[in-house]
C-alpha positions as CSV (number, residue, x, y, z in Angstrom):
1,M,68.2,110.3,60.5
2,I,68.9,113.9,59.4
3,L,66.2,116.5,59.7
4,A,66.2,119.7,57.7
5,G,63.8,122.5,58.0
6,G,61.4,120.5,60.2
7,A,61.0,117.7,57.6
8,M,62.5,114.3,57.9
9,A,65.1,113.4,55.3
10,L,66.2,109.8,54.5
11,A,69.2,108.5,56.4
12,V,70.3,105.3,58.0
13,S,69.1,104.9,61.6
14,A,70.4,103.0,64.6
15,G,70.2,99.3,65.2
16,L,73.8,98.8,64.1
17,M,74.5,95.1,64.9
18,L,73.2,91.9,66.4
19,A,74.1,90.8,69.9
20,Q,77.3,89.0,70.5
21,A,77.0,85.2,70.3
22,D,79.0,84.8,73.5
23,A,81.9,86.5,75.2
24,A,85.3,84.9,74.8
25,P,88.9,85.9,75.0
26,Q,90.4,87.4,71.8
27,S,92.6,85.2,69.7
28,A,96.3,85.7,69.8
29,D,96.1,86.8,66.2
30,A,94.2,89.9,67.3
31,Q,97.4,91.8,67.9
32,I,99.2,91.2,64.6
33,L,100.9,94.5,63.8
34,R,104.2,95.5,62.2
35,V,106.0,98.6,63.4
36,Q,108.0,100.6,60.9
37,D,111.1,102.5,61.8
38,S,109.6,105.7,60.3
39,G,108.6,107.5,63.4
40,G,107.3,104.4,65.2
41,A,103.9,104.5,63.4
42,A,102.2,101.2,63.4
43,R,101.6,99.7,59.9
44,G,99.6,96.7,58.8
45,A,101.8,93.6,58.1
46,V,99.8,93.0,54.8
47,T,98.8,96.4,53.4
48,N,101.5,98.6,55.0
49,L,98.6,101.0,55.7
50,P,98.3,102.7,59.2
51,V,96.9,100.6,62.0
52,P,94.5,101.6,63.4
53,R,92.6,103.2,60.6
54,Y,89.0,103.7,59.7
55,V,87.1,101.9,56.9
56,S,83.4,101.2,56.3
57,L,81.2,98.1,55.7
58,K,80.8,97.7,51.9
59,G,77.6,95.7,51.8
60,S,74.5,95.5,54.0
61,E,75.9,92.6,56.1
62,G,79.3,91.5,57.3
63,N,80.2,88.6,59.6
64,A,82.8,89.3,62.2
65,R,84.6,86.0,63.1
66,R,86.6,84.9,66.1
67,G,89.7,84.3,64.0
68,P,91.0,85.1,60.5
69,S,89.4,82.3,58.5
70,L,86.0,80.9,57.4
71,S,86.5,78.0,59.8
72,H,86.2,80.4,62.8
73,R,82.8,80.9,64.4
74,I,80.8,84.1,63.8
75,D,80.7,86.4,66.9
76,W,79.0,89.5,65.4
77,V,77.0,90.3,62.3
78,F,77.2,94.0,61.3
79,R,74.0,94.9,59.4
80,H,74.3,98.4,58.0
81,A,76.0,99.3,54.7
82,G,78.5,102.2,55.3
83,M,78.9,101.5,59.0
84,P,82.3,102.9,60.1
85,L,84.7,100.4,61.5
86,R,88.2,100.7,62.9
87,V,90.9,98.3,61.5
88,V,93.2,97.2,64.4
89,A,95.0,94.3,62.9
90,E,95.7,92.4,59.6
91,F,96.3,88.8,58.7
92,G,96.3,87.7,55.0
93,H,93.0,88.7,53.5
94,W,91.4,89.4,56.9
95,R,91.1,92.5,58.9
96,R,90.3,92.7,62.6
97,V,87.8,95.5,63.1
98,E,86.0,97.2,66.0
99,D,82.9,99.3,66.1
100,K,82.5,102.4,68.3
101,D,81.9,100.2,71.4
102,G,85.0,98.0,70.7
103,A,83.0,95.0,69.6
104,G,84.0,93.2,66.4
105,G,86.2,90.5,65.0
106,W,87.9,89.4,61.8
107,I,86.2,90.3,58.5
108,H,87.3,89.4,55.0
109,Y,88.8,92.5,53.3
110,A,86.4,92.2,50.4
111,L,83.6,93.2,52.7
112,L,85.3,96.5,53.6
113,S,85.5,99.8,51.8
114,G,88.0,102.6,52.1
115,V,85.2,105.1,51.8
116,R,85.1,107.1,55.1
117,T,81.9,107.3,57.0
118,A,81.1,108.4,60.6
119,L,78.5,107.5,63.1
120,V,76.6,110.4,64.8
121,T,77.0,109.9,68.6
122,Q,75.2,113.0,69.8
123,D,71.4,113.3,69.6
124,M,70.1,116.0,67.3
125,V,73.5,117.3,66.6
126,E,73.4,120.6,64.7
127,L,75.0,120.7,61.2
128,R,76.3,124.1,60.6
129,S,77.1,126.0,57.4
130,R,80.7,126.7,58.5
131,P,83.0,125.1,61.1
132,N,82.0,127.6,63.7
133,P,79.6,127.3,66.7
134,D,78.0,130.6,65.7
135,A,77.4,129.6,62.0
136,D,73.8,129.0,60.7
137,I,72.2,125.7,61.5
138,V,71.4,123.9,58.2
139,A,70.1,120.5,59.5
140,R,70.1,118.2,62.5
141,A,71.2,114.6,62.8
142,E,70.0,111.9,65.2
143,T,72.2,109.5,67.2
144,G,73.0,106.5,65.1
145,A,72.9,108.1,61.7
146,I,75.6,106.9,59.4
147,V,77.0,109.8,57.4
148,R,79.7,110.4,54.8
149,L,82.8,112.0,56.2
150,G,84.2,114.9,54.3
151,E,87.0,117.3,55.2
152,C,88.0,117.7,58.8
153,N,90.1,120.4,60.6
154,I,91.4,119.9,64.2
155,D,87.9,120.4,65.8
156,W,85.2,120.1,63.1
157,C,84.3,117.7,60.3
158,R,82.0,118.2,57.3
159,I,79.5,115.4,57.0
160,S,76.7,114.6,54.5
161,G,73.7,112.3,54.5
162,G,70.0,112.3,53.7
163,G,70.5,115.0,51.1
164,Q,72.0,117.4,53.8
165,R,75.5,118.5,54.6
166,G,77.2,120.6,57.1
167,W,79.9,120.9,59.8
168,V,79.7,119.2,63.2
169,P,82.2,119.1,66.1
170,K,84.4,116.0,66.0
171,T,83.2,115.2,69.5
172,A,79.7,114.5,68.0
173,I,80.8,111.7,65.7
174,W,82.7,108.4,65.7
175,G,84.9,107.4,62.8
176,V,87.7,110.0,62.9
177,D,90.6,110.4,65.3
178,P,90.7,113.5,67.5
179,D,93.9,114.8,65.9
180,E,93.1,113.8,62.3
181,V,92.9,116.5,59.6
182,R,91.3,115.6,56.2
183,D,91.2,117.7,53.0
C-alpha cells in the first residue's frame, strides 16, 4: 500500500502466493538456455530475449508447474496481477519463472506480460520527488506493494502505484537488476 499525505491510497498489498505443495528437485529442463556468441550474454532458446529477464503476471492467478506442460503438477499458484517474476529459462510456450524468494516453476507464456513491475521490499520506503536522498518525500510505500516500474538510473528507480509516483533506491525494490538502466 502506498501512503500519501497521511491518507491511505489504493495499492496491492502482500500475500503474494500460496505455499509450495511439496519440495522436490528441479527438472532437468529448468536450465534450458542458449548462449549467443555476442559477448556471451545468455539468450532464450525460443524468444532470443535475454535470460534472465523480468516480466509480470498478466492475470490475477498463474499456476507454476513442475515442468513445461499441462501434464506436470502445480507446485505454486501466484495470486496477484502485476506480480514481478524473473524468467530464467524457456521451453516452447513455457517460461520458467522465479519470485523474489526464488520460488516458482514453469508458466505458460500467455499468463505473462512484458510490462515491468517491482515489489517493494523495504517497509515504508520513501518515494522522493527526484533521485536524490535529500529530495522532498512525496509518498511512502509498504513492504509487499506491487508498483509499476519506470525509468531507472544506476542507483534509483521511478515507481508508481496507488495514484502516487516517485523515486526510490533500487535496494528498496525487487524486479530490476542492480546494474540495469531504463529510460
